[in-house]
N, C-alpha and C positions, 0 to 999 in steps of 0.2 A: 463373464459371457454377456454379449449384447443381447438385449430382449429383442423379440421379434416385434415387428409393427402392430400386431394384434395385442401385445402386452403393454403398447405405450398409449397413453391417451393423447389424442391428436390435439393441436393448439392452432389457434389463428394469430399469426404474427401481426404486431402493430407497429408503427413507425416510431422510432425513438424520439422522445420529446427533447426539445433543445432548452438547455439550461437558462440561456438569455431571454428565452420566452415564457417559461414556466417558473423559474427560481429566482425571480427579481421582484424585489418589494418596491413599494411608492418612492422610496428614496433612492432607486437605482442601485441598492445594495443586493448582493447575491446571498440567498437563503438557501443552503443546501437542503434537498429533499430528506425527509426522515426515512430511516431504515424501515422496510416493511416486514421483514421476518426476523422477529427479535426474541423468539422464545427461548430462553436461557437454558444452558446445559445444566443438570443436576439431578438429585435424587427425589426431588419432590414431585408432587401431584401435577400432570401436565407439563413437566419440563422434559428436555430431551436428554436421551441417555447416550453416554459416551460408549459407543460400541466398535470395537474393532473391524475394520473392512466395510462399514454401513455408509461411510460418508466420503465424498470426492470434493476437493477443493478445487476450485476454478479462480484463477488469477491472472493479472495482466502485466507484462514487463514494465510498462509505463506508468502504471497506477500505483501510487504509493499506499493508498488504503489496502490493497490487496497484497502488495510486496511484504509488508511486515508479517502477515500470516504465513507467507512461504518462509521467511526468515526463521520465525519461531517453530514452524513444523520441522525444519531441519536441526535446529539447535537442541530440540527436546528428543529427537530421534524418533519422530512419528511417520516416517517415510512408508513402512510397512502396515501402518494403522489407518491412515488417511491418504487415499490415492490423490494424484493431483493432475491437473492439465492446464495449458495455459490457452487465453483467448486473445485474439489481435483483430487486426483489420486487413483484409486482403487487397483494399485499394479499389475494388469495384463499387463505383457508386451505388448501384442498385443493391448492393449486400450491405453497405455502410448504413444505409437508413434503418436498418434492423439492429444495429448496435454492435456488440462484441460477437464475434464469430470464431469458429476454430480454423483459423487461417494458417496454422503452423502443421496441421495435419494434411497429408497428401490429398485425400478426398474431401476436404474441409468438413470432415464429421470426427467428432469425439469418439475414439476407439472403443471407449468403455459404454457408452450410451447411445451413439449413433446420431446425436444431436448435432445440428448445423450451426445453431445460435444459442447464446446463453439464455436469450429471452424465452426459449422454450420452456426453461425449467420454472421461470417466473409465472408464466401464463398457466402453466399445468396446475402450479399451487393455487393460483388466484387468477381466474379467467377475466375478471373485472379490473386488474391492476393497471394503472395509467401511468406510473412513473418509470424512471429509466431502469433498465437492467442493469445492475451494478455488480462489480467485484469488490471484495472477495464474495463469493456466494459458496456456500457449503451445501452440497446437493445430497439428499437421501437417495441412496442407489436401489432401494426397494420401490420407491414411489416415482423417481426421476422428477423430483420437485425440489425447490429451494427449502432447505431446513431452516438456515440461519444466514443472513447477510448484514449483521450486525458488526461493522468494523470497529465499533467502540469497543466491543467486548469479547469478539472471537478470539484474539490471542490469549485473553485472561482465561476464557473456557480450555483452550489449549493447555493452559499452565496449570490448570486445577482439575476440571472434570476429566481429562485425558491423563492425569498423573499416573494411574496404575499402568499406562502402557508406555511412559517415558523410557529411554534408555538408561542403563546403568550409569550412575553419576550424572545425569542431566543437570543442567544449571538451574538455579532457583532465580527466575526470572521475574517472579511476583511474590518475594517472601511475605509471609503473613504479617509480620511486624511491621512492615513497610507500606502494606496495601492502601491504607488511608492517605498516606502521602503521595503514592504513586497515582492513585485514582484522581487526588486533587490536582496534580500536575498534568496528567492525561487530559482531564475533561475540563479544566478552567483556564490552563494555558496552552498546553501544546496543540490541542485541537482548535480553539477559537482563533489563537494568534499566529501559530505557525503552520501547522498541517493544512488547515482550512484557511489560513491568511492568505497563502499565495493564490488561492482560487477566489477569494474575496476581491483581491487586487485584479486578477485576469478577467473576471467575469463581471466586474464592477460597470455599471452604466451611467454613473455620474460621477464627476470628479471628486464630489464631496465623499462620496462612498469609497471611492478608491484611495483617497488621501488618509482616511480613516484606517483603512486596512493596512497600508503602508505604514503608518505609524506604529499600529499594534505590532506588525511583523519585526521591523527593525528595532523597535525599542525593546522587544523581547530577546532579539538576538544579542543586544547589548547587555542585557541581564544575565543571559546564559554564558556569554564571553566572560564576564566577571566570575560567576560560579565556577566555571572549568578552570579558572587559574589555579585553584587549589584543590579541586576535586577531578580525578582522573575520569569519572563518568558522572552521570547526572545526580546519583546517590552515593558518591563515595568510590569505593575500591572496586566494585562489582557492576556488570552489565545487568540492567533490569529492562522490563517491558517499555519503560519511558524512553530508554536510549534508543531502542529500535524505532520507535515512533518519531523521535527527533531524526535519526540517521537518514530515513527513507526521503524525508524533504531535503535535507542537505545535499543528498546525492543527486538530486534533480534541479537544484537552483541554478548552479553555475553551467550546467549541461542542457537544460531545457527552459525553466520557468522564465529566465531572464529576458527572452526574446518576445515575450508577450506582455512585457511591462515596460512602461516608461523609464526615465533616468532612474538608476538604482543607487542607493547609498553606498552600499559596498558589496563585492563578490564575497561568496563564503570564504573563498581563500584568502581574503584580506583580514579575516578574524584569525589571529594567530593560534588561540586556544581551541576555537571552534573547529578550525581547520585540521589541527593535529588530532583532536579527538575524533573526528569523522574519519581520518585514515586509520587511527587506531582500531576502530570498529571495522573497518574495511579490510584489516588484515584477519580477521576471524573468518575462516572457511564458509560458514553458512551465509555471512553477510556478502562476501565476494561472489559465491556461487548463484546468489538470488539477485544480482545486481547487473542488469544490462545495459551498460553504459551507451553503447552504440545505438541500441534500439530506443533509449530515452533521448538521445540527442539527435538522431537523424532528422534531416530536414524534410519538409513536405514537397519541395519542388525537385522531384527526381530526374526531370529531364534537363533542367538548368537551360532552358531557352530563352528565358527573360533576360532583360538588360541587368536588372538588379535581382540578385538572388541571395536570400538570407545565408549568414554565415553558416549555419548547421548545415544546410543543404550542400554548400560548396565544400565544407571541409571535415565535417564530423566523422566521416568514415576513415579519414586520413589521422585522426588523433589517436594516441596510444593513452586511452584513459587509464588503463590498469597500470601503466607505468606512472602517471601522475598521481593516482590515488595510493600507489604503493611506496611513495618515497618516504624515507625514515621520518620518524617523529619521536621526540624524547618526552613521552608522558609517563612511561613506566614508574619512574621515581616517585609519582604522587600515591602509588599503591603500598601497602604495608606488604604484600606479597607480589613483587612486580610480574612475575611470569604466571599470575592466576587472574584471569579476567572475570571469573564467575564465582559465585557462591555456590558451593558444592556441600550438600548434607547428605 
């Protein structure tokens, strides 16, 4: 039930800061803002408690940081435990300056909380907050404040703290014996070189910073291309948390990221092993259900009145992304049990 206005602490909205003005260092390199709400989930003092119905996940179709939380939520069967809604942009310049809004709802308000902007939950939690209001944001429905926006760890909390609420035979995405290796790959390779690597290229304000990010990204793809020659997934036979983190960047590179870059070394579809691997993951319903290719790819110039209009604005709506990503791939032979993509215990 939506709370009344008297129950909700009012907030004063602030304009969203621009990455290229507030997150660039002296070298012209992009330095992503730290997450503000990082209290972990657990049973210790001061930690957040996993409680069914207490939290609502907000995510955006175009944002891979939040896309992975939506995928994990469905894979683990947490749909009735953590409610969800999507944020976006209505296209109204006056509304755009406040960041993510509830543009998919008819009245531009989240039906559960009545909020118009994601930022409301941030400023209610911290009136002095000066950063961008980002997704994923896990909001406490008792207080209408952000409980956690730590995209580094949020999927891990879904996989561990929320385990009592997992569906029967839910996949082990974060098996205990692999956690040190998964954390190492996530934190020291996938985040700096792949997930954030594309943004380091897109937001770079010096060619030196751009070239550095470019090298990190494509060199790492070369390493993964070799790794996936003999491994069906990053850690062998079964999908793990790391695969979800890799997938969400792969799903956006050929469809969106490329148009904000200079000459690229290769498209994702030109890496045979990575491209087959990405399609293997897309065949899993939770990946497909939470990947909105047309929203990711759609161009900015909707009127198409200029002489030169970018490719995506002209053609994205005409492309059958599902057919492209559903092309057959022969990778099941790499698994001991070809028909089983998940570790089930």
